[in-house]
All heavy atoms as an XYZ file, in Angstrom:
779
protein
N    -113.093    -59.625    -28.910
C    -113.283    -58.986    -30.193
C    -113.848    -60.028    -31.229
O    -114.610    -59.702    -32.073
C    -112.008    -58.465    -30.654
C    -111.759    -57.122    -30.133
S    -112.410    -55.905    -31.218
C    -111.329    -54.597    -31.157
N    -113.355    -61.289    -31.159
C    -113.855    -62.258    -32.098
C    -115.328    -62.506    -32.037
O    -116.026    -62.689    -33.060
C    -113.087    -63.596    -31.894
N    -115.927    -62.374    -30.851
C    -117.400    -62.611    -30.727
C    -118.154    -61.473    -31.470
O    -119.194    -61.774    -32.055
N    -117.579    -60.320    -31.457
C    -118.289    -59.198    -32.212
C    -118.339    -59.495    -33.653
O    -119.407    -59.284    -34.288
C    -117.495    -57.928    -31.891
C    -117.998    -56.799    -32.765
C    -119.208    -56.127    -32.541
C    -117.277    -56.353    -33.922
C    -119.689    -55.104    -33.260
C    -117.761    -55.332    -34.733
C    -118.953    -54.737    -34.433
N    -117.254    -59.954    -34.254
C    -117.287    -60.239    -35.670
C    -118.145    -61.430    -36.057
O    -118.834    -61.340    -37.013
C    -115.809    -60.549    -36.151
C    -114.970    -59.305    -36.075
C    -113.966    -59.184    -35.231
C    -115.257    -58.192    -36.927
C    -113.121    -58.055    -35.073
C    -114.474    -57.054    -36.861
C    -113.401    -57.007    -35.925
N    -118.180    -62.425    -35.213
C    -119.077    -63.547    -35.498
C    -120.495    -63.132    -35.407
O    -121.324    -63.423    -36.245
C    -118.763    -64.690    -34.481
C    -117.424    -65.294    -34.719
C    -119.884    -65.780    -34.529
C    -116.945    -66.204    -33.622
N    -120.878    -62.366    -34.373
C    -122.222    -61.872    -34.234
C    -122.667    -60.951    -35.387
O    -123.699    -61.066    -35.980
C    -122.364    -61.054    -32.935
N    -121.769    -60.053    -35.800
C    -122.028    -59.186    -36.982
C    -122.303    -59.946    -38.200
O    -123.234    -59.756    -38.951
C    -120.911    -58.171    -37.117
C    -121.281    -57.168    -38.228
C    -120.074    -56.416    -38.627
N    -119.185    -57.312    -39.399
C    -117.897    -57.126    -39.579
N    -117.345    -56.082    -39.172
N    -117.253    -57.985    -40.309
N    -121.430    -60.987    -38.446
C    -121.634    -61.782    -39.636
C    -122.915    -62.566    -39.620
O    -123.577    -62.711    -40.608
C    -120.375    -62.764    -39.827
C    -119.169    -62.011    -40.185
O    -119.303    -60.826    -40.595
O    -118.072    -62.550    -40.082
N    -123.318    -63.086    -38.476
C    -124.525    -63.881    -38.330
C    -125.734    -62.986    -38.580
O    -126.695    -63.346    -39.312
C    -124.631    -64.505    -36.935
N    -125.678    -61.773    -38.083
C    -126.830    -60.835    -38.263
C    -126.926    -60.471    -39.780
O    -127.998    -60.335    -40.354
C    -126.641    -59.598    -37.384
C    -127.659    -58.507    -37.788
C    -126.839    -59.978    -35.960
N    -125.752    -60.202    -40.392
C    -125.760    -59.733    -41.820
C    -126.328    -60.775    -42.719
O    -126.675    -60.488    -43.892
C    -124.415    -59.316    -42.225
O    -123.549    -60.397    -42.317
N    -126.393    -62.097    -42.261
C    -126.937    -63.132    -43.162
C    -128.389    -63.370    -42.977
O    -128.934    -64.264    -43.526
C    -126.167    -64.444    -42.805
C    -124.637    -64.406    -43.176
C    -123.874    -65.566    -42.704
O    -124.466    -66.576    -42.246
N    -122.599    -65.560    -42.839
N    -129.022    -62.603    -42.157
C    -130.519    -62.736    -41.995
C    -131.221    -62.650    -43.295
O    -130.955    -61.789    -44.106
C    -131.033    -61.598    -41.051
N    -132.111    -63.589    -43.539
C    -132.732    -63.619    -44.882
C    -134.315    -63.618    -44.719
O    -135.012    -63.424    -45.696
C    -132.348    -64.818    -45.622
O    -132.568    -66.018    -44.920
N    -134.838    -63.954    -43.606
C    -136.297    -64.081    -43.415
C    -136.799    -63.291    -42.214
O    -136.063    -63.156    -41.188
C    -136.714    -65.563    -43.244
C    -136.436    -66.376    -44.494
O    -136.698    -65.845    -45.608
O    -136.033    -67.535    -44.358
N    -138.095    -62.945    -42.251
C    -138.838    -62.376    -41.172
C    -140.002    -63.358    -40.943
O    -140.829    -63.615    -41.806
C    -139.369    -60.997    -41.427
C    -140.203    -60.467    -40.304
C    -138.177    -60.064    -41.753
N    -139.996    -63.965    -39.720
C    -141.109    -64.918    -39.419
C    -141.962    -64.314    -38.306
O    -141.406    -63.898    -37.260
C    -140.518    -66.258    -38.935
C    -141.648    -67.225    -38.584
C    -139.687    -66.864    -40.011
N    -143.277    -64.250    -38.534
C    -144.135    -63.667    -37.557
C    -145.026    -64.848    -36.977
O    -145.663    -65.546    -37.697
C    -145.123    -62.608    -38.223
C    -146.128    -62.066    -37.201
C    -144.284    -61.487    -38.908
N    -144.963    -64.892    -35.653
C    -145.796    -65.901    -34.954
C    -146.848    -65.180    -34.151
O    -146.591    -64.116    -33.539
C    -144.977    -66.703    -33.920
C    -144.096    -67.808    -34.580
C    -143.481    -68.711    -33.537
O    -143.740    -68.503    -32.311
O    -142.722    -69.606    -33.977
N    -148.097    -65.747    -34.208
C    -149.187    -65.235    -33.420
C    -149.716    -66.321    -32.549
O    -149.948    -67.468    -33.026
C    -150.280    -64.736    -34.327
C    -149.764    -63.701    -35.318
C    -151.480    -64.195    -33.542
C    -150.666    -63.334    -36.456
N    -149.834    -66.100    -31.244
C    -150.205    -67.173    -30.321
C    -149.375    -68.390    -30.419
O    -149.822    -69.513    -30.298
C    -151.650    -67.496    -30.527
C    -152.638    -66.494    -29.890
O    -152.299    -65.878    -28.873
O    -153.724    -66.327    -30.447
N    -148.060    -68.218    -30.645
C    -147.065    -69.299    -30.624
C    -147.102    -70.119    -31.926
O    -146.455    -71.150    -32.041
N    -147.867    -69.749    -32.969
C    -147.910    -70.412    -34.194
C    -147.424    -69.532    -35.350
O    -147.810    -68.409    -35.493
C    -149.370    -70.817    -34.488
C    -149.968    -71.734    -33.430
C    -151.462    -72.003    -33.672
C    -151.991    -72.727    -32.483
N    -153.350    -72.384    -32.145
N    -146.584    -70.098    -36.247
C    -146.092    -69.372    -37.438
C    -147.312    -68.896    -38.263
O    -148.182    -69.669    -38.591
C    -145.258    -70.312    -38.130
C    -144.917    -71.406    -37.207
C    -146.058    -71.501    -36.259
N    -147.331    -67.620    -38.558
C    -148.411    -67.037    -39.329
C    -147.908    -66.480    -40.713
O    -148.625    -66.642    -41.673
C    -149.113    -65.956    -38.527
N    -146.792    -65.894    -40.735
C    -146.276    -65.274    -41.893
C    -144.721    -65.474    -42.053
O    -144.035    -65.454    -40.995
C    -146.544    -63.756    -42.017
C    -147.937    -63.411    -41.811
C    -148.363    -63.007    -40.524
C    -148.878    -63.390    -42.835
C    -149.733    -62.605    -40.390
C    -150.115    -63.041    -42.628
C    -150.601    -62.611    -41.410
O    -151.887    -62.283    -41.213
N    -144.154    -65.683    -43.205
C    -142.770    -65.581    -43.457
C    -142.538    -64.780    -44.648
O    -143.186    -64.940    -45.710
C    -142.210    -67.062    -43.715
O    -142.464    -67.810    -42.542
C    -140.762    -66.934    -43.956
N    -141.646    -63.761    -44.497
C    -141.311    -62.868    -45.679
C    -139.808    -62.753    -45.791
O    -139.088    -62.830    -44.822
C    -141.849    -61.482    -45.318
C    -143.338    -61.360    -45.204
C    -143.924    -61.201    -43.913
C    -144.153    -61.535    -46.282
C    -145.280    -61.132    -43.784
C    -145.521    -61.395    -46.184
C    -146.125    -61.236    -44.948
N    -139.339    -62.549    -47.000
C    -137.864    -62.284    -47.239
C    -137.586    -60.910    -46.663
O    -138.380    -59.913    -46.792
C    -137.734    -62.315    -48.736
C    -139.051    -62.108    -49.276
C    -140.064    -62.599    -48.262
N    -136.471    -60.708    -46.036
C    -136.068    -59.487    -45.429
C    -135.654    -58.427    -46.495
O    -135.647    -57.246    -46.169
C    -134.998    -59.636    -44.330
C    -134.915    -58.407    -43.431
C    -133.625    -59.966    -44.971
C    -134.155    -58.609    -42.164
N    -135.390    -58.877    -47.645
C    -134.872    -57.917    -48.639
C    -136.015    -57.326    -49.526
O    -135.732    -56.636    -50.511
C    -133.812    -58.582    -49.557
C    -134.326    -59.800    -50.261
O    -135.431    -60.227    -50.021
O    -133.572    -60.345    -51.051
N    -137.284    -57.574    -49.168
C    -138.400    -56.981    -49.857
C    -139.177    -56.072    -48.957
O    -139.713    -56.539    -47.944
C    -139.321    -58.045    -50.491
C    -138.540    -58.917    -51.505
C    -139.473    -59.806    -52.251
N    -140.243    -59.032    -53.196
C    -141.321    -59.458    -53.735
N    -141.824    -60.646    -53.416
N    -141.977    -58.647    -54.587
N    -139.164    -54.772    -49.169
C    -139.892    -53.768    -48.365
C    -141.366    -54.069    -48.334
O    -141.971    -54.307    -49.367
C    -139.560    -52.402    -48.834
C    -138.111    -52.031    -48.634
O    -137.395    -52.651    -47.947
N    -137.731    -50.924    -49.300
N    -141.977    -54.009    -47.150
C    -143.430    -54.220    -47.082
C    -143.895    -53.846    -45.679
O    -143.068    -53.662    -44.749
C    -143.846    -55.666    -47.301
C    -143.476    -56.619    -46.205
C    -143.973    -58.048    -46.389
N    -143.485    -58.556    -47.757
C    -144.260    -59.136    -48.609
N    -145.539    -59.253    -48.383
N    -143.739    -59.595    -49.719
N    -145.179    -53.596    -45.576
C    -145.864    -53.264    -44.304
C    -146.918    -54.276    -44.089
O    -147.708    -54.577    -45.068
C    -146.394    -51.903    -44.297
O    -145.302    -50.904    -44.566
C    -147.050    -51.532    -42.986
N    -147.005    -54.788    -42.901
C    -147.977    -55.873    -42.553
C    -148.810    -55.486    -41.372
O    -148.307    -54.985    -40.400
C    -147.226    -57.177    -42.218
C    -148.016    -58.351    -41.718
C    -148.947    -58.956    -42.813
C    -147.015    -59.407    -41.228
N    -150.145    -55.690    -41.446
C    -151.027    -55.417    -40.288
C    -151.450    -56.760    -39.747
O    -152.024    -57.582    -40.465
C    -152.190    -54.602    -40.807
C    -153.189    -54.154    -39.683
C    -154.286    -53.335    -40.190
O    -153.922    -52.306    -40.810
O    -155.506    -53.677    -39.937
N    -151.274    -56.915    -38.410
C    -151.667    -58.173    -37.733
C    -152.658    -57.820    -36.643
O    -152.410    -56.954    -35.859
C    -150.421    -58.894    -37.177
C    -150.778    -60.181    -36.395
C    -149.432    -59.217    -38.305
N    -153.695    -58.605    -36.482
C    -154.711    -58.306    -35.441
C    -154.318    -59.132    -34.168
O    -153.986    -60.275    -34.284
C    -156.049    -58.744    -35.992
C    -157.168    -58.256    -35.091
C    -157.298    -56.774    -35.032
O    -157.075    -56.047    -35.969
N    -157.768    -56.295    -33.897
N    -154.445    -58.498    -33.032
C    -154.127    -59.173    -31.775
C    -155.228    -58.786    -30.735
O    -156.164    -58.020    -31.051
N    -155.077    -59.273    -29.536
C    -156.139    -58.997    -28.495
C    -156.302    -57.498    -28.201
O    -157.380    -57.114    -27.789
C    -155.642    -59.733    -27.259
C    -154.716    -60.727    -27.747
C    -154.116    -60.264    -29.006
N    -155.231    -56.715    -28.320
C    -155.299    -55.272    -28.109
C    -155.553    -54.492    -29.331
O    -155.405    -53.252    -29.351
C    -154.080    -54.830    -27.371
C    -154.059    -55.082    -25.905
C    -153.496    -56.192    -25.384
C    -154.677    -54.255    -25.000
C    -153.524    -56.532    -24.022
C    -154.744    -54.489    -23.641
C    -154.132    -55.692    -23.132
N    -155.764    -55.141    -30.488
C    -155.938    -54.459    -31.704
C    -154.853    -54.745    -32.703
O    -154.095    -55.770    -32.527
N    -154.714    -53.903    -33.688
C    -153.731    -54.178    -34.696
C    -152.289    -53.788    -34.341
O    -152.040    -52.881    -33.585
C    -154.156    -53.511    -36.014
C    -154.065    -51.969    -35.918
C    -154.516    -51.319    -37.249
C    -154.593    -49.792    -37.045
N    -154.978    -49.144    -38.223
N    -151.341    -54.590    -34.936
C    -149.943    -54.316    -34.882
C    -149.420    -54.105    -36.266
O    -149.718    -54.928    -37.142
C    -149.231    -55.503    -34.234
O    -149.750    -55.748    -32.922
C    -147.726    -55.264    -34.121
N    -148.697    -53.031    -36.521
C    -148.141    -52.741    -37.820
C    -146.640    -53.091    -37.795
O    -145.940    -52.543    -36.987
C    -148.301    -51.275    -38.220
C    -149.813    -50.833    -38.124
C    -147.777    -51.025    -39.539
C    -150.722    -51.495    -39.058
N    -146.278    -54.075    -38.689
C    -144.892    -54.509    -38.765
C    -144.316    -53.958    -40.112
O    -144.966    -54.115    -41.100
C    -144.814    -56.050    -38.785
C    -145.439    -56.611    -37.446
C    -143.344    -56.479    -38.962
C    -145.685    -58.079    -37.492
N    -143.192    -53.289    -40.061
C    -142.558    -52.687    -41.223
C    -141.271    -53.435    -41.550
O    -140.432    -53.521    -40.639
C    -142.353    -51.245    -41.060
C    -141.865    -50.572    -42.307
C    -141.727    -49.076    -42.096
O    -142.026    -48.518    -41.050
O    -141.436    -48.384    -43.112
N    -141.049    -53.843    -42.779
C    -139.760    -54.383    -43.178
C    -139.258    -53.382    -44.269
O    -139.920    -53.136    -45.250
C    -139.993    -55.766    -43.866
C    -140.604    -56.765    -42.925
C    -138.591    -56.314    -44.432
C    -141.051    -58.079    -43.576
N    -138.080    -52.904    -44.049
C    -137.486    -51.855    -44.910
C    -136.020    -51.873    -44.801
O    -135.437    -51.845    -43.744
C    -138.012    -50.463    -44.548
C    -137.573    -49.426    -45.546
C    -138.494    -48.234    -45.610
N    -139.892    -48.450    -45.529
C    -140.712    -48.885    -46.553
N    -140.114    -49.189    -47.684
N    -141.986    -49.074    -46.414
N    -135.325    -51.903    -45.951
C    -133.871    -51.884    -46.046
C    -133.165    -52.923    -45.206
O    -132.291    -52.650    -44.464
C    -133.374    -50.453    -45.692
C    -133.871    -49.405    -46.567
O    -134.173    -49.683    -47.758
O    -134.201    -48.271    -46.066
N    -133.763    -54.172    -45.236
C    -133.171    -55.313    -44.529
C    -133.242    -55.184    -43.011
O    -132.396    -55.757    -42.259
C    -131.818    -55.650    -45.009
C    -131.704    -56.028    -46.473
C    -130.370    -56.501    -46.878
N    -130.012    -57.768    -46.232
C    -130.395    -59.054    -46.541
N    -131.342    -59.136    -47.539
N    -130.006    -60.063    -45.861
N    -134.229    -54.344    -42.580
C    -134.454    -54.208    -41.070
C    -135.942    -54.354    -40.811
O    -136.788    -54.177    -41.748
C    -133.964    -52.859    -40.627
C    -132.542    -52.618    -40.815
C    -132.067    -51.203    -40.383
N    -132.855    -50.200    -41.080
C    -133.051    -48.934    -40.667
N    -132.549    -48.577    -39.526
N    -133.817    -48.106    -41.374
N    -136.327    -54.589    -39.562
C    -137.754    -54.737    -39.237
C    -138.016    -53.983    -37.972
O    -137.146    -53.835    -37.087
C    -137.956    -56.331    -38.865
C    -139.468    -56.447    -38.559
C    -137.574    -57.166    -40.076
N    -139.208    -53.497    -37.818
C    -139.656    -52.781    -36.635
C    -141.161    -52.899    -36.441
O    -141.890    -53.258    -37.399
C    -139.343    -51.336    -36.687
C    -140.201    -50.515    -37.657
C    -139.877    -49.092    -37.541
N    -140.697    -48.309    -38.530
C    -141.047    -47.088    -38.348
N    -140.707    -46.420    -37.280
N    -141.828    -46.497    -39.298
N    -141.624    -52.735    -35.265
C    -143.051    -52.545    -34.973
C    -143.264    -51.088    -35.184
O    -142.838    -50.194    -34.344
C    -143.458    -53.030    -33.579
C    -143.058    -54.503    -33.399
C    -144.921    -52.795    -33.313
C    -143.718    -55.498    -34.210
N    -144.005    -50.733    -36.193
C    -144.271    -49.254    -36.430
C    -145.378    -48.665    -35.622
O    -145.395    -47.530    -35.294
C    -144.572    -49.050    -37.986
N    -146.414    -49.501    -35.333
C    -147.511    -49.058    -34.514
C    -148.153    -50.267    -33.844
O    -148.247    -51.375    -34.396
C    -148.572    -48.328    -35.337
C    -149.521    -47.579    -34.458
O    -149.251    -47.189    -33.363
O    -150.711    -47.357    -34.975
N    -148.582    -50.104    -32.640
C    -149.251    -51.165    -31.889
C    -150.254    -50.540    -30.867
O    -150.015    -49.402    -30.377
C    -148.173    -51.999    -31.145
C    -147.549    -51.295    -30.042
C    -148.819    -53.312    -30.569
N    -151.272    -51.214    -30.609
C    -152.354    -50.789    -29.671
C    -152.299    -51.657    -28.427
O    -153.111    -52.530    -28.287
C    -153.705    -50.779    -30.308
C    -153.808    -49.830    -31.549
N    -153.975    -48.522    -31.394
C    -153.722    -50.103    -32.820
C    -153.992    -48.017    -32.619
N    -153.772    -48.971    -33.507
N    -151.336    -51.418    -27.547
C    -151.227    -52.096    -26.313
C    -150.819    -51.098    -25.263
O    -150.337    -49.980    -25.609
C    -150.254    -53.309    -26.395
S    -148.608    -52.947    -26.721
N    -150.849    -51.449    -24.009
C    -150.646    -50.368    -22.934
C    -149.233    -49.742    -22.949
O    -149.220    -48.484    -22.862
C    -150.853    -51.165    -21.692
C    -151.596    -52.388    -22.048
C    -151.249    -52.691    -23.455
N    -148.115    -50.473    -23.039
C    -146.821    -49.810    -22.895
C    -145.921    -49.675    -24.060
O    -144.971    -48.972    -24.059
C    -146.040    -50.537    -21.750
C    -145.940    -52.021    -22.008
O    -145.977    -52.443    -23.217
N    -145.679    -52.817    -21.044
N    -146.336    -50.324    -25.158
C    -145.626    -50.145    -26.451
C    -144.135    -50.392    -26.456
O    -143.335    -49.802    -27.137
C    -145.936    -48.797    -27.087
C    -147.362    -48.480    -27.259
C    -147.609    -47.094    -27.847
C    -149.036    -46.724    -27.884
N    -149.802    -47.338    -29.017
N    -143.679    -51.404    -25.567
C    -142.297    -51.734    -25.436
C    -141.680    -52.227    -26.759
O    -140.581    -51.951    -27.084
C    -142.042    -52.714    -24.313
C    -142.253    -52.156    -22.935
C    -142.154    -53.311    -21.905
C    -141.368    -51.051    -22.641
N    -142.473    -53.016    -27.500
C    -142.003    -53.499    -28.822
C    -141.673    -52.389    -29.791
O    -140.705    -52.483    -30.553
C    -142.984    -54.569    -29.368
S    -144.647    -53.861    -29.639
N    -142.496    -51.314    -29.860
C    -142.205    -50.161    -30.639
C    -140.937    -49.471    -30.224
O    -140.089    -49.046    -31.074
C    -143.326    -49.139    -30.625
C    -144.491    -49.457    -31.436
S    -145.783    -48.234    -31.329
C    -144.866    -46.800    -31.987
N    -140.714    -49.399    -28.956
C    -139.483    -48.688    -28.404
C    -138.201    -49.425    -28.773
O    -137.135    -48.838    -28.700
C    -139.583    -48.533    -26.932
C    -140.733    -47.591    -26.525
C    -140.908    -47.504    -25.014
C    -142.100    -46.668    -24.687
N    -142.439    -46.609    -23.290
N    -138.323    -50.701    -29.147
C    -137.131    -51.446    -29.496
C    -136.519    -50.911    -30.812
O    -135.343    -51.121    -31.128
C    -137.499    -52.926    -29.683
C    -136.303    -53.854    -29.770
C    -136.684    -55.339    -29.611
O    -137.787    -55.674    -29.268
N    -135.721    -56.186    -29.965
N    -137.325    -50.325    -31.658
C    -136.870    -49.767    -32.889
C    -136.547    -50.735    -33.960
O    -137.004    -51.890    -33.975
N    -135.668    -50.334    -34.875
C    -135.312    -51.201    -36.046
C    -134.295    -52.311    -35.628
O    -133.365    -52.054    -34.885
C    -134.692    -50.374    -37.187
C    -135.615    -49.400    -37.838
C    -135.741    -48.116    -37.598
C    -136.498    -49.808    -38.889
N    -136.721    -47.590    -38.456
C    -137.112    -48.547    -39.337
C    -136.717    -50.931    -39.590
C    -138.029    -48.527    -40.294
C    -137.676    -50.866    -40.643
C    -138.314    -49.650    -40.949
N    -134.529    -53.510    -36.033
C    -133.619    -54.629    -35.819
C    -133.227    -55.264    -37.157
O    -134.108    -55.326    -38.076
C    -134.147    -55.669    -34.829
C    -134.446    -55.096    -33.477
C    -135.400    -56.382    -35.352
N    -132.026    -55.751    -37.279
C    -131.639    -56.539    -38.459
C    -131.383    -57.953    -38.150
O    -131.045    -58.786    -39.022
C    -130.472    -55.848    -39.096
O    -129.372    -55.794    -38.168
N    -131.604    -58.339    -36.924
C    -131.434    -59.749    -36.549
C    -131.958    -59.884    -35.067
O    -131.941    -58.936    -34.357
N    -132.435    -61.098    -34.792
C    -132.937    -61.269    -33.425
C    -134.457    -61.415    -33.364
O    -135.070    -61.942    -34.282
N    -134.979    -60.870    -32.295
C    -136.468    -61.121    -31.995
C    -137.048    -59.819    -31.487
O    -136.471    -59.090    -30.661
C    -136.647    -62.236    -30.965
C    -138.153    -62.467    -30.666
C    -135.971    -63.532    -31.391
N    -138.297    -59.596    -31.912
C    -139.130    -58.521    -31.347
C    -140.370    -59.248    -30.780
O    -141.004    -60.027    -31.490
C    -139.532    -57.487    -32.372
C    -138.360    -56.875    -33.068
C    -140.449    -56.447    -31.764
C    -138.709    -55.938    -34.254
N    -140.707    -58.876    -29.499
C    -141.851    -59.547    -28.891
C    -142.835    -58.511    -28.372
O    -142.476    -57.475    -27.764
C    -141.357    -60.353    -27.645
C    -142.526    -61.002    -26.926
C    -140.329    -61.398    -28.067
N    -144.145    -58.773    -28.669
C    -145.251    -57.987    -28.074
C    -146.095    -58.928    -27.288
O    -146.927    -59.674    -27.862
C    -146.017    -57.275    -29.190
S    -147.411    -56.301    -28.518
N    -145.881    -59.015    -26.001
C    -146.574    -59.987    -25.151
C    -148.073    -59.694    -25.145
O    -148.889    -60.657    -25.234
C    -145.971    -60.010    -23.761
C    -144.600    -60.712    -23.622
C    -144.142    -60.640    -22.222
C    -144.743    -62.155    -24.095
N    -148.471    -58.430    -24.875
C    -149.928    -58.214    -24.804
C    -150.693    -58.627    -26.100
O    -151.803    -59.167    -26.032
C    -150.060    -56.698    -24.710
C    -148.807    -56.356    -24.086
C    -147.743    -57.220    -24.676
N    -150.076    -58.496    -27.293
C    -150.729    -58.961    -28.550
C    -150.369    -60.316    -28.941
O    -150.685    -60.729    -30.089
C    -150.499    -57.890    -29.627
C    -151.553    -56.902    -29.729
O    -152.683    -57.102    -29.320
N    -151.238    -55.685    -30.285
N    -149.621    -61.042    -28.119
C    -149.187    -62.386    -28.361
C    -148.538    -62.596    -29.730
O    -148.816    -63.451    -30.471
C    -150.362    -63.291    -28.260
C    -151.080    -63.268    -26.946
C    -152.193    -64.249    -26.886
N    -152.905    -63.996    -25.631
C    -154.274    -64.017    -25.503
N    -154.975    -64.178    -26.591
N    -154.796    -63.814    -24.368
N    -147.534    -61.624    -29.984
C    -146.878    -61.628    -31.281
C    -145.369    -61.740    -31.121
O    -144.795    -60.993    -30.181
C    -147.232    -60.302    -31.973
C    -146.631    -59.968    -33.303
C    -147.389    -60.619    -34.369
C    -146.535    -58.468    -33.501
N    -144.703    -62.536    -31.861
C    -143.247    -62.587    -31.875
C    -142.795    -62.465    -33.320
O    -143.284    -63.145    -34.215
C    -142.776    -63.960    -31.328
C    -141.200    -63.994    -31.338
C    -143.321    -64.157    -29.894
N    -141.755    -61.619    -33.578
C    -141.230    -61.492    -34.892
C    -139.743    -61.880    -34.814
O    -138.941    -61.383    -34.059
C    -141.225    -59.987    -35.364
C    -140.606    -59.831    -36.758
C    -142.690    -59.478    -35.304
N    -139.399    -62.997    -35.582
C    -138.029    -63.521    -35.606
C    -137.385    -62.978    -36.865
O    -138.016    -63.042    -37.963
C    -138.095    -65.021    -35.691
C    -138.717    -65.686    -34.496
C    -140.057    -66.150    -34.535
C    -137.989    -65.846    -33.299
C    -140.593    -66.737    -33.434
C    -138.536    -66.469    -32.165
C    -139.900    -66.920    -32.252
N    -136.156    -62.490    -36.727
C    -135.384    -62.049    -37.921
C    -134.149    -62.918    -38.051
O    -133.280    -62.875    -37.172
C    -135.048    -60.576    -37.777
C    -134.300    -60.104    -39.020
C    -136.227    -59.707    -37.455
N    -134.092    -63.743    -39.061
C    -133.007    -64.617    -39.253
C    -133.197    -65.525    -40.444
O    -134.006    -65.256    -41.295
N    -132.475    -66.599    -40.488
C    -132.607    -67.560    -41.622
C    -133.775    -68.533    -41.251
O    -133.685    -69.251    -40.303
C    -131.392    -68.346    -41.786
C    -130.259    -67.592    -42.475
C    -129.099    -68.449    -42.866
C    -128.227    -67.684    -43.739
N    -127.203    -68.514    -44.405
N    -134.778    -68.463    -42.049
C    -135.901    -69.333    -41.833
C    -136.482    -69.134    -40.403
O    -136.532    -68.083    -39.992
N    -136.704    -70.164    -39.697
C    -137.155    -70.087    -38.344
C    -135.958    -70.296    -37.358
O    -136.149    -70.442    -36.130
C    -138.248    -71.073    -38.056
C    -139.191    -70.664    -36.959
N    -140.552    -70.651    -37.143
C    -139.005    -70.065    -35.763
C    -141.175    -70.218    -36.090
N    -140.255    -69.850    -35.253
N    -134.768    -70.280    -37.934
C    -133.564    -70.543    -37.145
C    -133.331    -69.478    -36.025
O    -132.621    -69.713    -35.079
N    -133.863    -68.225    -36.216
C    -133.617    -67.208    -35.259
C    -134.246    -67.570    -33.918
O    -133.794    -67.143    -32.909
C    -134.265    -65.898    -35.741
N    -135.177    -68.476    -33.906
C    -135.831    -68.917    -32.616
C    -134.864    -69.619    -31.747
O    -135.026    -69.679    -30.544
C    -137.052    -69.784    -32.964
C    -137.892    -70.042    -31.740
C    -139.142    -70.780    -32.218
C    -140.060    -70.998    -31.019
N    -141.281    -71.563    -31.352
N    -133.826    -70.181    -32.301
C    -132.867    -70.933    -31.483
C    -131.948    -70.104    -30.692
O    -131.255    -70.568    -29.866
N    -132.008    -68.805    -30.825
C    -131.082    -67.956    -30.029
C    -131.680    -67.683    -28.652
O    -132.894    -67.193    -28.536
C    -130.881    -66.538    -30.760
C    -130.063    -65.642    -29.995
C    -130.251    -66.865    -32.161
N    -130.976    -68.032    -27.613
C    -131.475    -67.845    -26.254
C    -131.000    -66.584    -25.568
O    -131.679    -66.003    -24.755
C    -131.090    -69.022    -25.350
C    -131.720    -70.371    -25.733
O    -132.884    -70.294    -26.233
O    -131.033    -71.377    -25.658
N    -129.876    -66.084    -25.992
C    -129.309    -64.977    -25.303
C    -128.226    -64.244    -26.173
O    -127.688    -64.934    -27.018
C    -128.785    -65.228    -23.932
N    -127.878    -63.067    -25.899
C    -126.824    -62.334    -26.579
C    -125.800    -61.935    -25.506
O    -126.225    -61.273    -24.531
C    -127.287    -61.209    -27.390
C    -126.114    -60.421    -27.975
C    -128.301    -61.522    -28.435
N    -124.580    -62.283    -25.624
C    -123.511    -61.904    -24.704
C    -122.691    -60.736    -25.217
O    -122.499    -60.617    -26.436
C    -122.597    -63.042    -24.412
N    -122.281    -59.851    -24.424
C    -121.527    -58.704    -24.904
C    -120.138    -58.591    -24.318
O    -119.620    -59.203    -23.542
């Protein structure tokens, strides 16, 4: 039970959305400001939406759209391998240091 509360508190403290393209930081946005961002990748554009302290891939032009199926996240990582895009949700770039989530 203690792990649940620690994880919940860590997620609730997320303050930034960092978008990496081809392994390089491209954008950083505060999670508390709603916005929509269009990013170009090898398979076309990816639409990233930040709304109500959550993030999602709203639209993507790649074969299986697994990143879209992940839905809204308020902490952690969204990855679109075909478009070489990674979205980190956390404090600064600190979200990158998370290797796994245990349940």
